[in-house]
N, C-alpha and C positions, 0 to 999 in steps of 0.2 A: 414593185419596189420604188420606181421613180415617183409614182403618185404619192406614196407614203412619205417620201423624202420632201416633197413639195408642201404637204399638209403640215409637217413638223420640221420647220427649218432648224438647222444646227445652231445651238445657242452660242453666244459670244464666249471667247476663251475664259474670262473670269467666272462666268456662270458655270462652265464645264468644270473648272477647278473646284468651285464651291460644291457642285454635285458630287464630285469624286471624294472630296474631303468629308462631306456629310455621310457618304456611303461607308467610308472607312470607320467613322465614328459609330455608325449603326452596327457594323460588323463587330467592332470591339466591344460594344455594349452587349451585343448578343452573345459573344463568347463569355463575357464575364458573368452572364446569367446562367451559364451551364451548371447544373447541379454537381456538387462534389468538388467544385473548384473555388479557391479563395484568392481574390486578386489584391487584397491589402498587402502591405509590406510584411515580408516574412520576418518573424521575430523568434528569438531563441529562448528556450526554457531548459535549464539544466536541472536534472532530477537525481537525487541520491537515494539509493535503495539497496536492500539485500536481495540477492538473486534467489528468490523463492516464489512459489505459486501464489502468494498473497498479492503479488504484483501482476497478476494475469492480464488485467485490463490494459495496463501500460504496454505489456509485451504484444498483445493483440493489436492495439492501436498503432504501434510502431511498425509491425509486420504488414498490416493492411494499408499503411500509408495514410491513415486518417489524420495524423498530426500535420503532415505536409499539405493535405487537402484543406486543412483549416488554417493555413498560413503560419505554421510553426515548424521550427527546426528544434527537435527535442534531443538533447544530449543526456544519456544515462551514465551515471557514475556509480560503480559498484562499491558497497561498503560491507563490512563484516557483519553488521547488525543494523536493526532499525535505529537503535540508540546512536550508533556511530554516524549514521546518515543524518539524523537530526542535529547532532553536534556539528557535523560538517556544514549543514544549512545555517545554523546559528553563527558559524564562523565565516559565512558568506562564500563558502566553497561551491555551493549550489543554490539555486533559487527556491527549490521545494524538495521535500523528501517524503518518504513513507515510513511508517513505524506503527507498532501496536499502540493503542490508545493509552496504555500505561506510561509510555514514554512522555506523552503530552502531559499527563497528570504530574509526573515528576518535574517536568520543566515549568509547569504552571506554579507548583508549590515553591520552586526555586526563584520565581519572579521573572522568568524569561518571557519575552514578548513574541508569542507565536500564535498561529491560528490554524484550526482544523478546517479544511475546505470541503472534505467529503470522506466518507468511508468507502473503500473500494473492494473490501472483502470481509466476510465474517468467517471465523474458522475455529475448529476444535481439534487441534493436532498436537498438543503438548503432552508429553509423557514423562513420568519418573521411571527411569530404568536403573536397576540395581544389580550388583553382583551377588549371587547366592553364596559364593565362597567367602564372603565377608560376613556371613551370618545373617543375611537379610532375607527373610521369608515372609514376615508379617509387618504390618505398619509399625508396631511397637519396636521392632528391631532397628529402626532408623535413628533412634536416639544416639547422639554423640558421633554419628557417622559423618564422613566427609562427602559432601554433595557438591558436584560441579554445576554451576549455574551462571549465566551471564547476568551479573548484578545490575540493578537499576533498570531492568527490563521487565516485560510482562511475565517472563519465566520465573523471576523471583517472587512476584505476587502469587502466581498460581501454585508454586511450591509452598509458600507460606500458608495460603488458604487450604491447601491439601493437608498440611500438617495439623492445622487447627481443627479441621473436620475429623481428624483421627486422634484428638486428645493431646496434641503437642503444639509447640510454638517454634518459630524459625530460630529462636535463640537456643534451642536444645540440640541443634545440629551444627556442624562446622561447614560454613559456606565457603567454597573455593571459586573464585572468579574465573570461569572458563568460557571462552568465546564459542559460539555455536559450531564453528568449523573444527574446533578442537575437542568437542565432546566425545566423539567416537574413540579417538586415540587415548584420551585421558582415562576412559573407563576400561578400555582394552588393556592398557599397560598397568592398570592398577593404581595410578596416582590418586584416584578418588574411588570411593565405595559405590557411588551412584551419580547419575547425571540427570538433569532436565534436558530433554532432547525432543526433536520432532523429525518428521520424514523429510528427506530420505535417511537422516541420521539413525533413526530407530531401526530401520531395516538393516543398515550397515552394521549396527551393533549385534543384531540377531544373527547376521551372517557370520560374524567373527566369534561370538561367544555361545551361540546356540542355546542349549538348555541351561546354560550357566547363569541366566539372568531371570529376574522377575520384573515385570513392568506393570504400572498402573497409569490410568488416565489422570493427569494432574489437574485438568480444568474443572472437574466435578460438574459437568453439564453447563458451565458458563461460557458463553461465546466471547471470543476476543475479536477485536476490530483492527483491520489495517486501515489507517487514515492517511490521507494526503495532507501535508502540513506545509506552511510557509511562515516566514517572518511576518509580523503584523504590518510593517512598513512596506514590504513587497506586495502584500495583498491589496493594500490601499492604492498603491501606485500602478498596479497592473490588472485592473478589473477585466479588460477586454482579453488580455492574454490568458487569464484564468478561465474565462468562459470558453475560449477556443480549446484550451486543454481539456476541460471537462466535457465539451461537446465531442471531442475525439474519443474520450473514454465511453461516452454514451453510445457512440456509434460502434465501439468495440463490444459493448454489452449486447447491442442488437445483433451483431455478427455472431456472438457466442450463443445466443438464443436460437438463431436461424441455422447455424452450422456448428453444432456442438463438437462433432468429431474433428473438424478442421481446426477449430479454436483450440481444442485440447492439444492437437499436434503442434500448434504454434508455441504454446506454453512449454511443452515438453522439449522442443528444440531449443528455445531461447534460454530455458533454465538448465539445460543439459541433463535432463533426467533420462534414465533408461526406462524400458517398458514396465519393469517390476516396480520401480520407484514411483512412476506416474500412477500406476494402479493403486498403490498404497496412499498416495497423496490426494488425488483428485476429489474423492468423496468427502473429504474433511473440510471443503471450502464452499461457501456460498458467495459467488462472485457477482457483485452488483454495486451500483452507485446508490448511496443513501446517506441521510443524516437523520437518524432515528432518536426518539426520546430514550430508548434503551441504551444508547451510547452515553448519554448524559448520566444516566443512573449507574452505569458501570464505572464511569470516571469518578463519580462521587463515592462509590463503594471503595474504590482503590485508594482514593485520597484519605479516607478515614482509616484504612488499613495501614497506610504509610505513616500517618500521624500516631496511631496507636503503637506501632512498632519502632517509633523514634527514628524513622528513616528520613525525616525532614525536620528542619527547625521551625517550620510553619505550624501553628497550632489550630489554624482555621481552614475549613474546607473551602476552596475557591468557588465562585459562581462560574461554572464552566460554560454557561451561555456566553460569557465574555470572551471565551476562547474558541468560539465557533464563528466562522465566516460563511454564512449560508447563501448570500446573495447570488453568487455565481452559479451554484448548483440549482437554486430555485429558478434562475433564468433559463437554464438548459433543460432541467428535468424537474418541473415543479412538484410532481407527485412524490418525489423521492425525499422531500424535506418534511419530516413529521416531528418537529421539536416544539414543545410548548414553551411559549415565552410569556 
């Protein structure tokens, strides 16, 4: 030990301090390079959404702490519907929101400045559920009946399209504005003859009315999209925040692929579904991050329907490419963006 000490004399105090300081820097840099940790300033994102399975990726990302790993504190605010969530976002109550693409179409036709950042789910879960004791057994029996539906949402579009496919128009029925959470009670107490509903509401109606109902799939094979949207100004000012948010959702999607049972359990717990509800719900959803050309085509179709049915003062179909902000998703998951420009 003495020979070694003579060959390597102790450096002067300033040199020792420099070595120690350099070592601390190296340790700090090494820690910051650890995978799954984000060392940038933690930023907050507030998200408004309805508590349903369409928001599975957000639930999984929050539960698995992917948001915090990417330097985000995400605050979720519950709304009664996607439309209510988007209205809250436009009123600056939240930074971003989720809703069916039909809501984006309506806001675009109204001249609102918002941007779709990604689709996070594709689903076919909307039903028209009717009371048999109101004389409804066939499609033609719907004329002049009171139908509960959340107006200005995708549910209204799918009801209208369903009626058209069966030789009627939306003007031949009486539309009653019913919030999604009120649909079960409204049909059960007879204040309406039929409702547009989805799971777990449909199962709740079946449990209460049994064979006293007739139900039809209202989407007629057309998929609906749950889209993540923000104000245009917020999207422009927060590109890095958007990337971190979408990166968290991409990690959640990966977890869902690798651990489907565990991911399903997270969604069931966060959305407060029981086992029977979850069994009825889960197969109706394709949970993934995307921006597809089919989304644009669906939005154009819905805009034409709204114009034809005088649900907007706008007489021209917008260019919905102007309402898509694809940069963040393209940076996070390039293969997920398949929009023709």
